[in-house]
C-alpha positions in Angstrom: -0.2 0.0 0.0 3.1 2.1 0.1 4.0 1.3 -3.6 4.4 4.1 -5.1 4.4 6.2 -2.4 2.0 6.5 1.1 0.0 9.0 0.0 -3.3 6.7 -0.3 -2.2 5.4 2.7 -2.0 8.5 4.5 -5.3 9.9 2.7 -7.3 7.2 4.5 -5.7 7.5 8.2 -6.0 11.2 8.0 -9.8 11.3 6.5 -10.6 8.7 9.4 -9.1 11.4 11.7 -10.1 14.7 10.6 -12.8 14.0 7.1 -12.8 18.0 6.7 -9.2 18.1 5.4 -9.3 18.9 2.0 -7.7 16.8 0.0 -5.0 19.1 -1.7 -3.9 20.4 1.8 -3.6 16.1 3.1 -1.6 15.6 -0.1 0.8 18.6 -0.1 1.7 18.0 3.7 2.6 14.3 2.6 4.5 15.1 0.0 6.6 17.6 1.8 7.0 15.2 5.1 8.1 12.5 2.6 9.8 14.1 -0.1 10.8 17.4 1.1 12.7 19.4 -0.7 11.4 17.4 -3.8 7.6 17.5 -2.8 6.9 18.9 -6.4 8.8 17.1 -8.6 7.0 14.2 -6.7 3.3 15.7 -7.2 4.2 16.0 -10.8 5.8 12.7 -11.2 2.3 11.1 -9.7 -0.5 13.2 -11.1 1.5 12.8 -14.4 1.9 9.1 -14.4 -1.8 8.7 -13.0 -3.2 10.7 -16.3 -1.0 8.1 -18.7 -2.4 5.4 -16.4 -6.2 6.2 -16.6 -7.8 3.9 -19.1 -11.3 6.0 -19.0 -13.1 2.8 -17.4 -14.7 3.8 -14.5 -15.1 -0.2 -13.5 -11.2 -0.6 -13.3 -11.1 -3.4 -15.4 -9.2 -1.9 -18.2 -5.7 -2.3 -17.0 -3.4 0.9 -17.8 -1.9 2.0 -20.8 -3.6 -1.4 -22.8 -5.7 1.0 -24.6 -3.4 3.7 -25.4 -2.6 4.7 -29.0 1.0 5.0 -30.0 1.3 8.4 -29.5 0.1 8.6 -25.8 2.5 5.3 -25.4 5.3 7.2 -27.2 4.8 10.3 -24.5 4.6 8.6 -21.5 7.5 6.6 -22.3 9.4 9.8 -23.2 8.0 11.0 -19.6 9.1 8.1 -17.8 12.7 8.4 -19.1 13.3 12.2 -18.2 11.6 11.6 -14.6 13.7 8.6 -14.1 16.8 10.5 -14.5 15.3 13.2 -12.4 14.3 11.3 -9.2 17.5 9.1 -9.6 19.9 12.7 -9.5 17.5 13.5 -6.8 18.1 10.6 -4.9 21.6 10.1 -5.1 21.8 14.5 -3.8 19.7 14.1 -0.7 21.1 13.3 2.2 18.1 12.3 4.2 17.2 8.3 4.3 13.5 8.6 4.5 13.3 10.8 1.8 15.7 8.7 0.0 13.5 5.9 0.1 10.7 7.8 -1.0 12.4 8.9 -4.6 13.4 5.5 -4.7 10.1 4.0 -4.6 8.9 6.4 -7.5 11.8 5.4 -9.7 11.5 1.6 -9.0 7.2 2.6 -10.2 9.2 4.4 -13.2 11.7 1.3 -14.2 8.9 -1.0 -14.4 6.4 1.1 -16.4 9.1 1.1 -18.7 8.7 -2.3 -19.8 5.0 -2.2 -19.3 5.3 1.1 -22.0 7.9 -0.9 -24.5 5.2 -4.0 -24.5 2.0 -2.4 -25.2 4.4 -0.5 -28.1 5.5 -3.7 -29.5 1.8 -5.0 -29.8 0.7 -2.0 -31.2 3.3 -2.7 -33.9 2.3 -6.3 -34.1 5.2 -8.2 -32.4 3.6 -10.3 -30.0 6.7 -11.7 -29.7 8.7 -9.0 -28.6 5.5 -7.7 -26.2 5.8 -10.6 -24.5 9.6 -10.5 -23.4 9.1 -6.9 -22.2 6.0 -8.5 -20.2 8.4 -11.3 -19.1 11.2 -8.5 -18.4 8.7 -7.0 -16.5 8.5 -10.1 -14.1 11.7 -10.5 -14.3 12.1 -7.1 -12.2 9.2 -8.0 -9.4 10.7 -11.1 -8.7 14.2 -10.4 -8.9 13.9 -7.1 -6.7 11.0 -8.8 -4.2 13.4 -8.8 -1.4 14.4 -5.9 -1.0 10.7 -3.8 -2.1 8.3 -6.5 -0.8 7.6 -4.0 2.2 6.1 -1.6 -0.2 4.8 -3.5 -3.2 2.5 -6.5 -3.6 4.3 -8.9 -5.6 1.8 -11.0 -6.4 -0.7 -8.5 -7.1 2.1 -6.6 -9.5 2.5 -10.2 -11.3 -1.5 -11.2 -11.8 -1.4 -7.3 -13.1 1.3 -8.3 -15.5 -0.5 -11.8 -16.5 -3.9 -9.6 -17.2 -2.1 -7.1 -19.0 -0.4 -9.3 -21.2 -3.4 -11.4 -22.0 -5.8 -8.2 -22.5 -6.7 -7.1 -26.0 
């Protein structure tokens, strides 16, 4: 529940405690505590990625990115590359361990999404074999990093998502 950030859990906890706190105030306070001077970067990353992942399906049955066209996937790939470079640079520069981990989780998220985007790009290009390799690469990434990230991400749930995404369409 803390992947790619603890924002959702923080919002749930704070809303239960004080339901009158406005969402934007809650969001700003959390991002400031988790990311410090990099809060604006984290906010931009989360908002941008959320926009790319939105499928327009109100029932959330459509896997994120699965209905994106070539242009949207290319834009997402470009954004992830740019964001990952900035996240890694900020992570290396911060001496605060908790903020370093918060930035690391966003970078981890971006790396995983890069494989998913490449898989859908290959699928749109008609190369199912390459799409399968990219989905497999994402699954290997999750399995390889599970010991380090299992306290933040439900790896089995993410692997099920990848399998569903792979079979979609």
